[in-house]
C-alpha positions as CSV (number, residue, x, y, z in Angstrom):
1,X,0.0,0.0,0.0
2,X,1.3,3.5,-0.7
3,X,2.6,5.4,2.3
4,X,1.3,9.0,2.9
5,X,3.7,11.8,3.5
6,X,3.3,15.5,4.1
7,X,6.2,17.4,2.7
8,X,7.2,20.3,5.0
9,X,6.0,23.8,4.3
10,X,8.9,26.2,4.5
11,X,8.4,29.7,5.7
12,X,11.0,31.3,3.6
13,X,10.8,31.2,-0.2
14,X,13.8,30.3,-2.3
15,X,15.8,33.4,-3.2
16,X,16.9,33.6,-6.9
17,X,20.3,35.2,-7.1
18,X,21.0,37.3,-10.2
19,X,24.1,37.2,-12.3
20,X,24.5,33.4,-12.1
21,X,23.3,32.3,-15.5
22,X,22.9,33.0,-19.2
23,X,20.5,31.8,-21.9
24,X,21.2,30.7,-25.4
25,X,18.4,31.6,-27.8
26,X,18.0,31.7,-31.6
27,X,21.4,31.5,-33.3
28,X,23.5,33.2,-30.6
29,X,26.8,31.7,-29.9
30,X,27.5,33.4,-26.6
31,X,25.4,33.5,-23.4
32,X,22.9,36.4,-23.1
33,X,21.1,37.6,-20.0
34,X,18.5,35.3,-18.4
35,X,15.7,37.8,-19.0
36,X,16.3,37.9,-22.7
37,X,13.4,36.4,-24.7
38,X,13.9,32.8,-25.8
39,X,13.1,31.3,-29.1
40,X,9.4,30.3,-29.2
41,X,9.2,29.5,-32.9
42,X,6.8,26.8,-34.0
43,X,8.6,23.5,-34.4
44,X,9.3,22.3,-37.9
45,X,7.6,19.2,-39.1
46,X,9.4,16.1,-37.7
47,X,10.4,12.9,-39.4
48,X,8.7,9.6,-38.5
49,X,10.0,8.8,-34.9
50,X,11.6,5.6,-33.9
51,X,11.6,3.7,-30.6
52,X,15.4,2.9,-31.0
53,X,18.1,4.9,-29.3
54,X,19.1,7.7,-31.6
55,X,22.6,8.5,-30.6
56,X,25.4,7.2,-28.4
57,X,26.0,8.9,-25.0
58,X,29.5,9.8,-24.1
59,X,30.8,7.6,-21.2
60,X,32.5,9.5,-18.4
61,X,33.4,9.0,-14.8
62,X,30.5,10.9,-13.3
63,X,33.0,13.0,-11.2
64,X,34.1,16.4,-12.3
65,X,37.9,16.7,-12.3
66,X,38.9,18.1,-8.9
67,X,36.2,16.1,-7.1
68,X,37.8,12.7,-7.7
69,X,39.6,11.1,-4.8
70,X,43.2,10.0,-5.3
71,X,42.1,6.4,-5.8
72,X,39.8,7.6,-8.7
73,X,36.5,7.3,-6.9
74,X,33.8,9.7,-5.9
75,X,30.8,9.3,-3.6
76,X,27.1,9.9,-4.5
77,X,25.0,12.5,-2.8
78,X,23.6,11.6,0.6
79,X,19.9,11.3,1.3
80,X,18.3,14.6,2.2
81,X,21.3,16.7,1.0
82,X,19.1,18.6,-1.4
83,X,16.4,19.5,1.0
84,X,17.5,23.1,1.7
85,X,18.0,23.8,-2.0
86,X,14.8,22.4,-3.6
87,X,12.1,22.5,-1.0
88,X,9.6,25.4,-1.5
89,X,6.5,26.9,0.1
90,X,3.0,25.4,-0.1
91,X,3.9,21.8,-1.2
92,X,0.9,19.5,-1.3
93,X,0.6,16.3,0.6
94,X,1.7,13.4,-1.4
95,X,1.6,9.6,-1.5
96,X,4.5,7.4,-2.6
97,X,5.2,3.8,-3.5
98,X,7.7,1.5,-5.2
99,X,5.8,0.0,-8.1
100,X,6.0,-0.8,-11.8
101,X,4.2,1.0,-14.6
102,X,3.6,-1.1,-17.7
103,X,6.5,-3.4,-16.7
104,X,8.9,-0.6,-15.9
105,X,10.1,-0.4,-12.3
106,X,10.4,2.8,-10.4
107,X,9.3,5.1,-7.6
108,X,5.9,6.8,-7.9
109,X,5.0,10.1,-6.1
110,X,1.7,11.8,-6.6
111,X,-0.5,14.4,-4.9
112,X,-2.7,12.8,-2.2
113,X,-5.8,14.7,-3.2
114,X,-8.0,13.1,-5.9
115,X,-7.8,14.6,-9.3
116,X,-6.0,14.6,-12.6
117,X,-2.4,15.9,-12.8
118,X,0.2,16.2,-15.5
119,X,3.0,13.6,-15.3
120,X,6.8,13.6,-15.4
121,X,9.1,10.7,-16.1
122,X,12.2,11.4,-13.9
123,X,15.5,9.7,-14.8
124,X,18.2,9.2,-12.3
125,X,21.9,10.1,-12.5
126,X,24.5,7.3,-13.0
127,X,24.2,6.4,-9.3
128,X,20.8,4.8,-9.9
129,X,17.4,5.4,-8.3
130,X,18.7,6.3,-4.8
131,X,17.1,8.3,-2.0
132,X,18.3,11.6,-3.5
133,X,16.2,11.0,-6.7
134,X,13.3,9.7,-4.7
135,X,13.4,12.9,-2.7
136,X,13.4,15.0,-5.9
137,X,10.3,13.0,-7.1
138,X,8.6,13.8,-3.9
139,X,9.3,17.5,-4.1
140,X,8.1,17.7,-7.7
141,X,5.0,15.8,-6.8
142,X,4.3,18.3,-4.1
143,X,4.1,20.9,-6.9
144,X,1.1,19.1,-8.4
145,X,2.6,16.4,-10.6
146,X,2.4,12.6,-10.9
147,X,6.1,11.8,-10.9
148,X,7.5,8.4,-11.9
149,X,11.2,8.0,-11.3
150,X,12.2,5.1,-13.5
151,X,14.7,2.6,-12.4
152,X,17.0,1.8,-15.3
153,X,19.2,-0.4,-13.1
154,X,16.5,-2.9,-12.0
155,X,16.9,-2.3,-8.3
156,X,20.7,-1.8,-8.1
157,X,22.1,1.4,-6.7
158,X,25.7,2.4,-6.9
159,X,27.6,3.5,-3.8
160,X,30.9,4.2,-5.5
161,X,32.1,5.3,-9.0
162,X,33.2,1.8,-10.1
163,X,29.7,0.4,-9.5
164,X,28.1,3.4,-11.2
165,X,30.4,3.0,-14.2
166,X,29.4,-0.6,-14.5
167,X,25.7,0.0,-14.2
168,X,25.6,3.0,-16.6
169,X,27.8,1.1,-19.0
170,X,25.3,-1.8,-19.1
171,X,22.6,0.7,-20.1
172,X,24.7,2.4,-22.8
173,X,25.6,-1.0,-24.2
174,X,21.9,-1.8,-24.6
175,X,20.3,1.7,-25.2
176,X,17.2,0.4,-26.9
177,X,16.2,-1.5,-23.7
178,X,16.3,1.8,-21.7
179,X,14.3,3.6,-24.3
180,X,11.7,0.9,-24.3
181,X,11.4,1.0,-20.5
182,X,11.0,4.8,-20.5
183,X,8.5,4.8,-23.4
184,X,6.4,2.2,-21.6
185,X,6.4,4.4,-18.5
186,X,5.2,7.3,-20.6
187,X,2.3,5.3,-22.1
188,X,1.4,3.8,-18.7
189,X,1.3,7.2,-17.1
190,X,-1.1,8.5,-19.8
191,X,-3.4,5.6,-19.1
192,X,-3.7,6.3,-15.4
193,X,-7.0,7.7,-14.0
194,X,-5.1,10.3,-12.0
195,X,-3.2,11.9,-14.9
196,X,-3.9,14.1,-17.8
197,X,-2.4,13.2,-21.2
198,X,0.5,15.6,-20.7
199,X,3.8,14.0,-19.9
200,X,7.4,15.4,-19.7
201,X,10.8,13.9,-19.2
202,X,13.4,15.2,-16.7
203,X,16.8,13.9,-16.0
204,X,20.3,14.9,-14.7
205,X,23.6,13.9,-16.1
206,X,23.3,10.3,-17.3
207,X,19.6,10.8,-16.9
208,X,19.7,14.0,-18.9
209,X,21.1,12.1,-21.8
210,X,18.4,9.5,-21.3
211,X,15.8,12.3,-21.2
212,X,17.0,13.3,-24.7
213,X,16.9,9.7,-25.9
214,X,13.3,9.4,-24.7
215,X,12.4,12.7,-26.4
216,X,13.8,11.3,-29.7
217,X,11.8,8.1,-29.5
218,X,8.1,7.6,-30.3
219,X,7.0,8.5,-26.8
220,X,5.5,11.8,-28.0
221,X,6.4,13.9,-24.9
222,X,4.8,17.3,-24.2
223,X,8.0,18.7,-22.9
224,X,11.7,17.7,-22.5
225,X,14.0,18.8,-19.7
226,X,17.8,18.0,-19.9
227,X,20.2,18.8,-17.1
228,X,23.8,18.6,-18.5
229,X,23.2,15.4,-20.4
230,X,25.4,14.4,-23.3
231,X,23.9,15.7,-26.6
232,X,23.6,15.0,-30.2
233,X,23.9,17.9,-32.7
234,X,22.9,15.8,-35.8
235,X,20.1,17.7,-37.6
236,X,18.3,14.7,-38.9
237,X,18.3,13.1,-35.5
238,X,17.1,16.2,-33.7
239,X,14.1,16.5,-36.2
240,X,12.5,13.9,-33.9
241,X,12.8,15.8,-30.6
242,X,9.7,16.5,-28.7
243,X,9.4,20.3,-28.1
244,X,9.5,22.4,-26.1
245,X,12.9,21.7,-24.7
246,X,14.6,23.1,-21.6
247,X,18.3,22.6,-21.4
248,X,20.4,23.4,-18.3
249,X,24.2,23.4,-18.6
250,X,27.4,24.7,-17.0
251,X,29.8,26.9,-18.9
252,X,32.8,25.1,-17.4
253,X,31.4,21.6,-18.0
254,X,34.3,19.3,-19.2
255,X,31.8,16.5,-20.0
256,X,29.3,18.4,-22.0
257,X,31.4,21.1,-23.6
258,X,30.0,24.6,-24.2
259,X,30.6,24.4,-27.9
260,X,28.5,21.3,-28.1
261,X,25.7,23.1,-26.2
262,X,25.9,26.0,-28.6
263,X,25.8,23.7,-31.6
264,X,22.8,21.8,-30.1
265,X,21.0,25.2,-29.6
266,X,21.8,26.3,-33.2
267,X,20.6,23.1,-34.7
268,X,17.3,23.3,-32.8
269,X,17.0,26.9,-34.0
270,X,17.5,25.8,-37.6
271,X,14.8,23.3,-37.1
272,X,12.4,25.8,-35.6
273,X,12.2,23.9,-32.3
274,X,10.9,25.8,-29.4
275,X,13.5,25.8,-26.6
276,X,15.2,27.4,-23.7
277,X,19.0,26.7,-23.3
278,X,20.4,28.1,-20.1
279,X,24.2,28.2,-19.4
280,X,25.5,29.0,-16.0
281,X,28.8,30.9,-15.9
282,X,31.4,29.3,-13.7
283,X,29.4,26.1,-13.3
284,X,30.9,22.6,-13.9
285,X,29.3,19.3,-14.7
286,X,26.7,18.1,-12.1
287,X,26.5,21.6,-10.5
288,X,23.0,20.9,-9.3
289,X,24.0,17.9,-7.3
290,X,24.5,18.9,-3.6
291,X,27.6,16.8,-3.2
292,X,31.2,17.4,-4.3
293,X,33.1,20.5,-5.3
294,X,31.0,21.3,-8.4
295,X,27.8,22.1,-6.5
296,X,26.6,25.7,-7.0
297,X,23.6,26.4,-4.8
298,X,22.7,29.8,-6.4
299,X,22.7,28.4,-9.9
300,X,20.8,25.3,-8.7
301,X,18.0,27.4,-7.2
302,X,17.7,29.5,-10.3
303,X,17.7,26.4,-12.6
304,X,15.1,24.7,-10.5
305,X,12.8,27.7,-10.5
306,X,13.1,27.8,-14.3
307,X,12.3,24.1,-14.4
308,X,9.1,24.5,-12.4
309,X,8.0,27.5,-14.4
310,X,8.7,25.6,-17.7
311,X,6.8,22.5,-16.6
312,X,3.9,24.6,-15.3
313,X,3.7,26.5,-18.6
314,X,3.7,23.5,-20.8
315,X,1.9,20.8,-18.8
316,X,-0.7,22.5,-16.7
317,X,-3.9,24.0,-18.0
318,X,-4.2,27.8,-18.3
């Protein structure tokens, strides 16, 4: 049976600090101020989508240089470490459970009140579906979403970088399996009585790349959110992306380079894809993870506020 939880109501709202980010829009090649208008052009007609993985993600250690221990390892974020960054005022009571949706395992968090809510498929980092990702699912559910955090590792959770490398490598070696799992989750969410037909994807790092893979499949998402996931810039491949797209990246990311982000943005612009691409100056890879030397709380607060606004605008009724 699902367990009921009431997420805490915080007295203080999150403060969004200025000067921490930039946005790429249209055909610009350098970051512009965050309040600049973003490209809202109507997406160009897309090619017939496919359920297969459309590009190969770049393998990496999952640790930004400087945050790796001398023995080459790094540690995942601890449970609850993101509470002060992501919690907000007026979160709704929620229910949670470990379950499967259309054969895909994961963690389901939804508002406790009866009703129909938009849905989000949430995709974990290379560590797996740990308590940190479950907590993020709970927070987003408290904002009025049915959130299904998929488990692409079938119950395994990494506690060190070697385990994470092995598990993420298994997914990358069989990318179509992951795409199939996520696509079934999208279809299953749409069939639920407590959801509307609007579904988005959201993932960080490894999960950001998987969010893009899902968007390029035949899942027919209503919105796509990518936090510093590895990208493809191939125009014919990106014709299949499900717009609108929100991309969040760090200007100093050594895994997803800024030139790659700019080319991704330019290609989407050439295709007429509605998108927002935000680049945070001074931020490295995984800057929104509250562990390690790469964490930047101000940029994380700002990116999360943009994420909530983007999801609300594209998934919720006017």
